[in-house]
C-alpha positions in Angstrom: 63.2 21.1 3.6 61.0 24.2 3.1 60.1 22.9 -0.4 59.0 19.5 1.1 56.9 21.3 3.7 55.2 23.4 1.0 54.5 20.2 -1.0 53.0 18.5 2.1 50.9 21.6 2.7 49.7 21.6 -0.9 48.7 17.9 -0.6 46.8 18.6 2.6 45.0 21.5 1.1 44.3 19.6 -2.1 42.6 16.9 0.0 40.9 19.1 2.5 39.4 21.8 0.2 37.1 19.4 -1.7 35.9 17.8 1.5 35.3 21.2 3.1 33.3 22.3 0.1 31.1 19.1 0.4 30.6 19.7 4.1 29.8 23.4 3.5 27.3 22.4 0.8 25.6 19.9 3.1 25.5 22.4 6.0 24.2 25.1 3.7 21.4 22.8 2.5 20.2 22.0 6.0 20.4 25.7 6.9 18.3 26.5 3.8 15.8 23.8 4.7 15.5 25.1 8.3 15.0 28.7 7.1 12.4 27.5 4.6 10.4 25.9 7.3 10.7 29.0 9.4 9.6 31.1 6.4 6.6 28.7 5.8 5.6 29.1 9.5 6.0 32.9 9.2 4.0 33.0 6.0 1.3 31.0 7.7 1.2 33.4 10.6 1.0 36.3 8.3 -1.8 34.8 6.2 -3.8 33.6 9.2 -4.4 36.7 11.2 -5.1 36.5 14.9 -7.7 39.1 14.2 -10.7 37.3 12.7 -12.0 40.5 11.1 -8.8 41.0 9.1 -8.5 39.5 5.6 -5.0 38.8 4.3 -4.1 38.2 0.7 -0.7 36.7 -0.2 0.5 36.8 -3.8 -2.9 38.0 -4.9 -4.5 34.6 -4.7 -4.6 33.2 -1.2 -7.5 34.4 1.0 -7.5 33.6 4.7 -10.3 35.7 6.1 -11.6 33.1 8.5 -12.3 32.9 12.3 -9.4 32.1 14.6 -10.2 29.8 17.5 -8.0 29.3 20.6 -6.8 25.9 21.5 -8.5 26.1 24.9 -11.9 26.8 23.2 -11.6 23.8 21.0 -10.2 21.6 23.8 -13.3 22.5 25.8 -15.6 21.9 22.8 -14.3 18.3 22.5 -14.1 17.6 26.2 -10.3 17.5 26.0 -10.4 15.6 22.7 -12.2 12.7 24.3 -11.8 9.5 22.3 -15.6 8.9 22.5 -16.0 12.0 20.3 -13.9 10.7 17.5 -15.7 10.8 14.1 -12.9 9.3 12.1 -9.3 9.6 11.1 -7.2 9.7 8.0 -3.7 10.2 6.7 -3.2 13.6 8.3 -5.3 13.8 11.4 -8.2 12.7 13.6 -11.6 14.4 13.4 -13.6 15.0 16.6 -17.2 16.1 17.2 -17.4 19.3 19.2 -19.8 21.9 20.4 -18.7 25.5 20.6 -19.7 28.0 23.3 -22.2 29.6 20.9 -24.0 26.3 20.5 -22.7 25.4 17.0 -21.9 21.8 16.4 -18.6 21.3 14.6 -16.1 18.8 13.3 -12.5 19.5 14.5 -9.6 18.0 12.6 -6.5 17.6 14.8 -3.4 17.2 12.6 -0.9 14.5 13.6 2.1 16.0 15.3 4.5 13.4 13.9 3.5 14.2 10.3 6.2 16.6 8.9 3.8 17.8 6.1 1.1 18.9 8.5 1.7 22.6 8.0 1.5 22.1 4.2 -1.8 20.2 4.6 -3.1 22.8 7.1 -2.4 25.6 4.7 -3.8 23.6 1.7 -7.2 23.0 3.2 -7.5 26.7 4.3 -6.4 27.9 0.9 -8.9 25.6 -0.9 -12.0 26.0 1.3 -11.8 29.8 1.8 -11.7 30.3 -1.9 -14.6 28.0 -2.8 -18.3 28.1 -2.0 -20.6 25.3 -3.1 -23.6 23.6 -1.6 -21.9 20.2 -1.9 -18.6 21.1 -0.4 -18.0 21.0 3.4 -17.6 24.5 4.9 -14.6 25.6 6.9 -15.5 27.7 10.0 -11.9 28.5 11.1 -8.7 27.3 12.5 -6.2 27.9 15.3 -3.4 30.5 15.0 0.4 30.1 15.0 0.2 30.7 18.8 -1.7 27.5 19.3 -0.1 24.3 20.7 -1.6 22.3 17.8 -2.8 22.9 14.3 -6.6 22.5 14.3 -9.2 23.0 11.6 -12.9 23.6 12.4 -15.6 22.5 9.9 -19.3 22.4 9.9 -20.6 19.2 11.4 -22.2 16.8 9.0 -24.3 14.4 11.1 -25.2 11.5 8.9 -21.8 9.8 8.4 -20.1 9.0 5.2 -21.3 7.3 2.0 -19.0 4.4 2.9 -20.7 4.0 6.3 -24.1 3.7 4.6 -23.3 1.3 1.7 -20.8 -1.2 3.2 -20.0 0.1 6.7 -21.6 0.2 10.2 -24.8 1.8 9.0 -25.4 -0.5 6.0 -27.4 -3.0 7.9 -29.5 -0.5 9.8 -31.2 1.2 6.8 -29.6 0.5 3.4 -29.6 3.4 1.0 -32.3 3.1 -1.6 -31.4 3.5 -5.3 -33.0 7.0 -5.7 -30.8 8.3 -2.8 -27.7 6.6 -4.3 -28.4 8.3 -7.6 -28.8 11.6 -5.8 -25.4 11.1 -4.1 -23.8 10.3 -7.5 -25.1 13.5 -9.1 -24.3 15.8 -6.2 -20.8 14.4 -5.9 -20.2 14.8 -9.6 -21.6 18.4 -9.3 -19.1 19.2 -6.6 -16.2 17.7 -8.5 -17.2 19.5 -11.7 -17.2 22.8 -9.7 -13.7 22.0 -8.3 -12.4 21.3 -11.8 -13.9 24.5 -13.2 -12.1 26.3 -10.3 -8.8 24.6 -11.4 -8.7 22.3 -8.4 -8.0 18.6 -8.4 -9.3 16.9 -5.3 -6.9 13.9 -5.5 -8.6 11.8 -2.8 -12.1 11.2 -4.1 -13.6 8.2 -2.2 -16.7 7.2 -0.3 -15.1 8.0 3.0 -14.6 11.6 1.9 -18.3 12.0 0.9 -20.3 13.1 3.9 -24.1 13.1 4.2 -26.4 15.4 6.1 -29.8 14.3 7.6 -31.4 14.9 4.2 -28.8 12.8 2.5 -27.3 15.8 0.8 -23.7 15.4 -0.2 -20.8 17.3 1.3 -17.4 16.5 -0.2 -14.6 16.8 2.4 -10.9 16.4 3.0 -8.9 18.7 0.8 -5.5 18.1 2.3 -4.2 16.5 -0.9 -5.9 18.8 -3.3 -3.9 20.6 -5.9 -4.3 23.7 -8.0 -4.3 22.8 -11.7 -3.8 25.8 -13.9 -5.6 25.9 -17.3 -2.3 26.3 -19.3 -0.8 23.0 -18.2 -1.6 19.4 -19.3 -0.6 17.7 -16.1 1.2 18.2 -12.8 4.3 15.9 -12.2 4.1 14.7 -8.7 4.5 11.5 -6.6 1.2 9.6 -6.6 -0.9 10.2 -3.5 -4.3 9.0 -2.6 -6.1 5.9 -1.3 -5.4 2.4 -2.6 -8.3 1.2 -4.8 -9.0 4.8 -6.0 -5.7 5.9 -7.4 -5.6 6.5 -11.2 -3.4 3.7 -12.6 -1.9 6.1 -15.2 -1.1 8.6 -12.5 0.4 5.8 -10.4 2.6 4.7 -13.3 3.6 8.0 -15.0 3.5 10.4 -12.0 1.3 12.7 -14.0 -1.7 14.1 -12.2 -4.7 15.5 -14.2 -8.3 16.2 -13.5 -9.0 12.8 -15.2 -7.4 11.3 -12.1 -10.5 12.5 -10.1 -12.7 11.0 -12.9 -11.1 7.6 -12.4 -11.6 7.8 -8.6 -15.2 8.8 -9.1 -15.7 5.8 -11.4 -14.8 3.6 -8.4 -17.4 5.5 -6.3 -20.1 4.8 -8.9 -19.3 1.1 -8.8 -19.5 1.2 -5.0 -22.9 2.8 -5.2 -24.4 0.2 -7.6 -22.6 -2.9 -6.1 -22.5 -2.0 -2.3 -19.0 -3.5 -2.4 -15.9 -1.7 -0.9 -13.1 -0.4 -3.2 -10.6 -2.9 -1.7 -11.5 -6.3 -0.2 -8.8 -8.9 0.5 -11.4 -11.6 1.0 -12.3 -11.5 -2.7 -10.4 -13.4 -5.4 -6.9 -12.0 -5.9 -7.8 -10.6 -9.3 -10.9 -8.9 -7.8 -9.5 -7.5 -4.6 -9.5 -4.2 -6.4 -13.1 -3.2 -7.1 -12.1 -1.4 -10.4 -10.7 -4.7 -11.8 -13.7 -6.6 -10.7 -16.1 -4.1 -12.3 -14.3 -3.7 -15.6 -14.1 -7.5 -16.0 -17.8 -8.1 -15.4 -19.0 -5.1 -17.4 -16.9 -6.3 -20.4 -18.7 -9.7 -20.1 -22.1 -8.0 -19.6 -22.3 -9.8 -16.3 -24.4 -7.1 -14.6 -26.3 -9.5 -12.3 -22.9 -10.4 -10.8 -22.0 -6.8 -10.2 -25.2 -4.8 -9.3 -26.7 -5.2 -5.8 -30.0 -7.0 -6.3 -31.4 -5.4 -3.1 -31.6 -2.1 -5.0 -34.2 -3.5 -7.4 -32.0 -4.7 -10.2 -33.8 -7.5 -12.1 -37.1 -6.8 -10.3 -37.7 -3.2 -11.1 -37.3 -2.2 -14.8 -36.4 1.4 -14.2 -33.8 0.6 -11.5 -32.4 -2.1 -13.8 -32.0 0.4 -16.6 -30.5 3.1 -14.5 -28.0 0.9 -12.6 -26.9 -0.7 -15.9 -26.4 2.8 -17.4 -24.4 3.9 -14.4 -22.3 0.8 -14.7 -21.6 1.7 -18.3 -20.6 5.3 -17.3 -18.4 4.0 -14.6 -16.7 1.7 -17.2 -15.8 4.8 -19.2 -14.4 6.5 -16.1 -12.2 3.5 -15.3 -10.4 3.4 -18.5 -6.6 3.0 -17.9 -5.8 5.7 -20.5 -6.9 9.1 -19.2 -7.7 10.4 -22.7 -10.5 7.7 -23.0 -12.2 9.0 -19.8 -14.9 11.7 -20.0 -14.5 15.0 -18.3 -16.4 15.5 -15.0 -18.8 17.9 -16.8 -19.7 15.1 -19.2 -20.0 12.6 -16.4 -22.4 15.0 -14.6 -24.4 15.5 -17.8 -24.6 11.7 -18.4 -25.9 11.1 -14.8 -28.6 13.7 -15.2 -29.6 12.2 -18.5 -29.9 8.8 -16.9 -32.1 10.2 -14.2 -34.1 12.3 -16.6 -35.5 9.2 -18.3 -37.0 8.1 -15.0 -38.5 11.6 -14.4 -39.9 11.5 -17.9 -41.5 8.1 -17.2 -43.2 9.6 -14.1 -44.4 12.7 -16.0 -45.9 10.5 -18.7 -47.8 8.5 -16.1 -49.0 11.7 -14.4 -50.1 13.1 -17.8 -52.0 9.8 -18.5 -53.8 10.2 -15.1 -54.5 13.9 -15.6 -55.8 13.4 -19.1 -58.9 11.6 -17.7 -60.0 14.9 -16.1 -59.4 17.0 -19.3 -62.4 17.5 -21.7 -62.2 15.6 -24.9 -60.6 17.6 -27.7 -58.5 19.8 -25.4 -54.9 19.2 -26.0 -52.5 19.6 -23.1 -49.4 21.7 -24.1 -46.1 20.0 -23.2 -44.2 21.7 -20.4 -40.8 23.3 -21.1 -39.2 20.8 -18.8 -40.7 17.9 -20.7 -39.4 19.4 -24.0 -35.9 19.7 -22.5 -36.0 16.1 -21.4 -37.2 14.9 -24.9 -34.3 16.9 -26.5 -31.9 15.3 -24.0 -33.2 11.9 -24.9 -32.7 12.5 -28.6 -28.9 12.7 -27.7 -28.9 9.5 -25.6 -25.9 7.4 -25.4 -26.2 3.9 -26.6 -27.2 2.0 -23.5 -26.4 -1.5 -24.8 -23.6 -3.1 -22.8 -22.2 -4.5 -26.0 -22.2 -1.0 -27.6 -20.3 0.4 -24.7 -17.8 -2.4 -24.6 -17.2 -2.3 -28.3 -16.8 1.4 -28.3 -14.4 1.7 -25.4 -12.5 -1.5 -25.1 -8.8 -1.2 -25.8 -5.6 -3.1 -25.0 -5.3 -1.2 -21.8 -8.7 -2.2 -20.5 -7.8 -5.9 -20.5 -4.9 -5.2 -18.2 -5.5 -5.3 -14.5 -5.5 -1.8 -13.1 -3.2 -1.0 -10.2 -5.3 1.8 -8.8 
């Protein structure tokens, strides 16, 4: 009898112990997750001091010496987050116009409460924007502290909307952007991205909605919630693809490998938007051309530039605009290669854009020299300016601008496949 009871007890224990272990593991996992979130919140509270004058450094790399605003102050600045003051919204929050007590105009991002990653995005933007300083990056003025009811980020206010607004949005019909302004936008955006890459940062959400314009049409690249640190000693970061449909690097989307060439692909879409005035995604287009990258690659391969470039910019009627927009289309074609190794670096993209514009500047200088030469006595030779010499040297290294040359040089099996970006 005792032996049978012992056998029954052994059977019960044999069945119960594995189940108990599984239950303990599950409970342990949830306890670990809960503690991790508490630790994240604690780390955030340590790094973002309630004393604006105090600078905290965590791990020797994260600097959070920024102003801390109270929720009440920002609520007052936005008139209780009045819907009429909304500037826009994105995947992680709504942005409101506000005016602080000291008279400063600001843009206040209110992170969505239901988004479980909001603390991560909150910390990410602070980490990125307090470490970087560039004329073409939006400035972060401060944020709320851990004592606040909500996570709020306070940026400088950029009054002239986004590039998307101006080329195919609400402002497009009021005063369409001229080609010189669009070229300026392309160069300044490339300059900001080249600076980010030199600082080991991948933006990961490059699009015309994240390129803001001030009243002088100077670029301010914004929205760093998805940005990632990209150390020099790695070839890629393995991560689930994130970004905006129409701009996502197809190789990143397929292989889950993020590189700085992913930003180059997205910027290629921005270049096409600038020359075509078309949105990155448009379901009213033919199904093979809903994605602007697909449309552009197809037409550039066929040298069908009149079917791609917006004629209102002067394409076909102005020789210089025709040359420049065609050259930008060819550069965009390189950026939109499906294989990342075929895309140029952002430094090279910036150099190509400056070279394209320098041809126009040289043309203007030549015309000015022709005009000025009439007032110079005969026999007196005008010495070339250093700037002109630099431009001539740059021209000597020109890329082949023939559409056929670009297509022949860069076409591969991958370019004939529809991109899924």
